[in-house]
C-alpha positions in Angstrom: 5.4 14.7 16.4 4.5 18.2 15.5 3.4 20.9 17.5 0.4 19.6 20.1 -2.2 20.7 19.2 -4.9 21.3 21.8 -8.6 19.8 20.7 -11.8 21.5 22.4 -13.6 18.9 24.6 -17.1 19.1 25.8 -17.4 18.2 30.0 -18.0 14.7 29.9 -15.3 12.8 30.7 -12.7 11.6 27.3 -13.4 8.1 26.4 -10.7 5.6 25.3 -12.2 5.1 22.3 -12.1 9.1 21.4 -8.9 9.7 22.5 -8.1 7.0 20.5 -10.3 8.5 17.2 -8.7 11.9 17.7 -5.2 10.7 17.8 -5.2 9.2 14.8 -7.0 12.0 13.0 -5.3 14.8 14.4 -2.6 16.1 12.5 0.2 15.8 14.7 -1.0 12.1 14.8 1.4 9.0 13.1 2.4 10.1 9.9 2.3 7.2 7.5 0.0 4.6 6.9 2.5 2.1 7.7 3.1 3.9 11.1 -1.0 3.8 11.2 -1.6 0.3 11.1 1.1 -0.7 13.5 -0.7 2.0 15.7 -4.2 1.0 15.1 -3.4 -3.0 16.1 -1.9 -1.8 19.4 -5.5 0.3 19.7 -7.3 -2.1 19.1 -6.2 -4.5 21.8 -6.0 -1.7 24.4 -10.3 -1.1 23.7 -10.6 -4.5 23.5 -9.2 -4.9 27.1 -10.3 -2.2 28.6 -13.1 -0.8 27.1 -14.2 2.1 24.4 -16.0 3.9 26.9 -13.7 3.7 30.0 -12.7 7.1 30.4 -8.9 8.4 30.2 -8.6 10.7 33.1 -9.5 7.5 35.4 -6.9 5.4 33.7 -3.8 4.3 36.3 -0.6 3.0 35.8 -1.6 -0.7 37.4 -4.3 -0.9 34.5 -1.7 -0.4 31.7 0.9 -2.2 33.1 -1.4 -5.3 34.1 -3.1 -5.3 30.2 0.3 -4.7 28.7 2.1 -7.3 30.6 -0.2 -9.9 29.8 -0.8 -9.1 26.4 3.0 -9.1 25.3 4.5 -10.8 27.9 6.0 -13.4 25.7 6.7 -11.0 22.7 10.3 -10.2 21.1 12.0 -7.1 22.0 10.8 -5.4 19.1 7.5 -6.2 18.7 7.5 -5.3 23.2 8.9 -1.7 22.1 7.2 -1.3 19.3 3.3 -1.8 20.9 5.0 0.1 23.9 6.3 3.4 21.5 2.3 3.3 20.0 1.0 3.5 24.2 3.4 6.3 24.8 2.2 7.9 22.0 -1.1 8.2 22.8 -0.9 9.0 25.9 1.7 11.5 25.4 -1.4 13.2 23.1 -3.2 12.9 26.0 -1.6 14.9 28.3 -0.9 17.1 25.9 -4.5 17.8 25.5 -5.0 18.0 29.6 -7.2 14.6 30.0 -4.3 12.6 32.0 -2.0 14.5 34.1 1.2 12.7 32.8 2.0 10.0 30.5 5.2 8.8 32.0 3.9 8.0 35.0 1.1 5.8 33.4 3.4 4.1 31.2 6.3 3.4 34.4 5.2 -0.3 34.3 6.2 -0.7 30.9 9.8 -0.2 30.6 11.9 -0.7 27.3 13.2 -3.7 26.5 16.6 -4.0 24.9 17.2 -6.1 22.2 19.6 -8.8 21.9 21.4 -9.2 18.7 20.7 -11.5 16.4 23.8 -13.0 14.7 22.4 -15.5 12.7 19.9 -14.5 10.5 21.7 -14.4 7.2 20.7 -17.8 5.3 24.1 -19.4 3.6 24.8 -19.8 0.5 24.3 -23.4 -0.2 20.3 -22.7 1.3 20.2 -19.3 -1.4 21.5 -21.3 -4.1 19.4 -24.4 -3.6 15.9 -22.0 -3.1 16.2 -19.7 -6.0 17.1 -23.1 -8.1 13.5 -24.5 -7.3 11.8 -25.7 -10.0 8.2 -26.5 -8.1 8.0 -22.7 -7.7 6.3 -20.4 -10.1 8.0 -18.0 -12.8 7.3 -15.1 -10.6 8.3 -16.2 -7.5 12.1 -17.4 -9.0 11.8 -14.0 -10.6 10.9 -11.9 -7.3 12.9 -13.8 -4.5 16.1 -13.7 -7.7 15.3 -9.6 -8.1 15.2 -9.0 -4.3 18.7 -11.8 -3.7 20.7 -10.2 -6.7 19.7 -6.4 -5.7 19.5 -6.7 -2.2 16.7 -4.0 -1.9 13.6 -4.4 0.4 10.9 -6.4 -0.6 8.2 -3.4 -0.7 10.4 -1.5 -2.9 10.6 -4.3 -5.4 6.9 -5.0 -4.9 5.7 -1.2 -6.0 7.8 -1.2 -9.0 5.7 -0.9 -12.6 6.9 -2.1 -15.7 7.7 1.3 -17.1 10.2 1.7 -14.0 12.5 -1.0 -15.3 15.4 -0.1 -17.8 15.7 -3.3 -18.8 19.0 -3.4 -21.2 21.3 -1.5 -18.6 19.7 -4.0 -15.7 18.2 -1.2 -13.7 14.9 0.2 -12.3 14.1 3.3 -10.1 12.7 2.8 -7.1 11.0 4.7 -3.7 13.2 3.8 -1.0 11.7 3.9 2.7 10.9 7.2 3.6 10.0 8.4 0.3 13.3 8.7 -1.5 14.1 8.2 -5.3 16.9 5.6 -5.9 18.4 3.0 -8.4 18.4 -1.1 -7.8 20.8 -3.1 -10.0 21.1 -6.9 -10.8 22.7 -8.9 -12.5 22.3 -12.0 -15.2 19.8 -14.1 -13.6 17.2 -11.5 -13.2 18.0 -9.9 -16.5 16.9 -13.5 -18.1 13.8 -14.0 -16.0 12.2 -10.4 -16.2 11.0 -10.5 -20.0 10.1 -13.6 -19.5 8.0 -12.9 -16.7 6.4 -9.8 -18.3 5.5 -11.7 -21.6 5.4 -8.0 -23.5 3.9 -5.9 -21.2 4.9 -2.6 -20.9 2.8 -0.8 -18.3 1.7 -1.7 -14.5 3.0 -3.7 -11.9 6.1 -6.3 -12.7 5.0 -8.5 -9.9 1.3 -9.1 -10.1 -1.0 -11.9 -8.9 -2.8 -14.8 -10.6 -6.3 -14.1 -10.5 -8.1 -10.8 -10.9 -8.3 -8.7 -8.6 -11.7 -9.3 -6.2 -12.5 -5.8 -5.0 -12.2 -2.5 -6.1 -8.3 -1.3 -6.2 -6.5 1.8 -7.5 -5.9 1.8 -11.5 -2.2 2.0 -10.9 -2.7 -1.6 -9.0 -4.1 -3.1 -11.4 -2.9 -4.3 -14.8 -5.5 -2.9 -17.3 -5.1 -6.0 -19.7 -5.8 -8.9 -17.3 -7.1 -7.2 -14.0 -5.2 -8.7 -12.0 -4.0 -6.5 -9.2 -0.6 -6.0 -7.6 1.1 -8.8 -5.5 0.9 -7.7 -2.1 3.7 -7.6 0.9 1.9 -10.4 3.1 1.0 -12.8 0.2 4.6 -12.8 -0.9 5.9 -13.0 2.7 3.5 -16.1 2.8 4.6 -17.7 -0.5 8.5 -17.5 0.6 8.1 -18.7 3.6 6.3 -21.9 2.6 8.9 -22.5 0.0 11.6 -21.5 2.2 10.9 -23.5 4.9 9.9 -20.3 7.6 12.6 -17.9 6.1 11.7 -14.4 6.2 11.9 -11.9 2.6 13.5 -9.8 4.8 16.3 -12.8 5.7 17.1 -12.7 2.0 18.2 -9.1 1.9 20.0 -9.5 4.2 21.7 -12.6 3.7 22.2 -10.7 0.1 24.3 -7.5 2.0 26.0 -9.9 4.4 27.6 -12.3 1.2 28.2 -9.0 -0.8 30.1 -7.7 2.4 32.0 -11.2 2.7 32.9 -10.9 -1.2 35.0 -7.9 0.1 32.4 -4.8 -1.1 33.4 -1.9 0.2 30.3 -0.1 3.1 30.2 2.4 1.1 29.1 0.6 -1.6 26.6 -1.9 0.1 25.1 1.5 1.3 24.9 2.6 -2.1 23.2 -0.9 -3.2 21.3 -1.3 0.3 19.9 2.1 0.1 20.8 2.3 4.0 21.7 6.2 5.0 23.2 5.2 8.1 26.3 3.2 9.0 25.2 2.0 11.6 22.0 0.3 10.7 24.1 -1.0 8.0 26.5 -3.2 10.4 24.2 -5.8 11.4 23.7 -6.9 7.9 28.1 -6.9 7.0 28.7 -9.0 9.3 30.4 -12.2 7.9 28.7 -15.4 8.6 29.8 -18.0 10.8 30.2 -20.2 7.1 32.7 -17.0 6.0 34.0 -17.3 9.1 34.9 -21.3 9.0 36.1 -20.7 5.4 39.2 -18.2 6.5 39.9 -20.1 9.4 40.1 -23.1 6.8 42.2 -20.8 4.5 44.3 -19.4 7.1 44.6 -22.6 9.0 48.8 -23.1 9.7 48.5 -26.7 9.6 47.3 -26.5 5.9 50.2 -24.9 5.0 53.0 -27.7 5.6 
């Protein structure tokens, strides 16, 4: 957050509903649309539990701790920490405005949870091969999944692609990475064969489209002007992949691609370029060889095998 600006208030106590609106609309509030969306979900749950008319100055650690623990007691550490961060950000904002005495005191019962390393997120190569070869999947899904695996790009980056971004002869495309930086992704032969079939001569508009015409008004850039179909959303793409894969996520598809590239000997700098990571630390959990690769190594280097 940037420098806080103290907002003018009346003599009446500031309510929880007013505080949420003030924070979300303040210049120093959540910066990205994605952050606003995530934080908004936390605040809706808070308002539903404590009421929008509750005075911010009357909140107690017991009120917030009891609500937070009951709401997210069974959540994974990442979910717990995300919602905790949203609550703490709101309360720090209230503290800066002088509406509460101490944000830290109010959240002392909602400690940070340590994330347990998940070492089984990568799908096996056999699972990937079977999934990408499914005959019952549509051409759009097969193209999207294949491109996601071969490019190792984030699904949101691929869904944002327009036909104009593609360089089909050179098997590459311009993408906007996480954070907005411009970058280039590449792919291999199988994706190169599928993309022209999917596009059917289209030269503009979103690469991945919905099956039907858009039912609501959308920005022109998210509509194919000839067919009226809309850009495929992440939510729908995720649902389709989960249904086809038996519950795996699109993030696991990217994770699998990077893991398999690391197993094949791709260097860390090349992996960072491939994936768009800017930190070797954040890349490390993807580049860890799988149990499948470890078993292959053991078999290949088993002393008994050499006899």
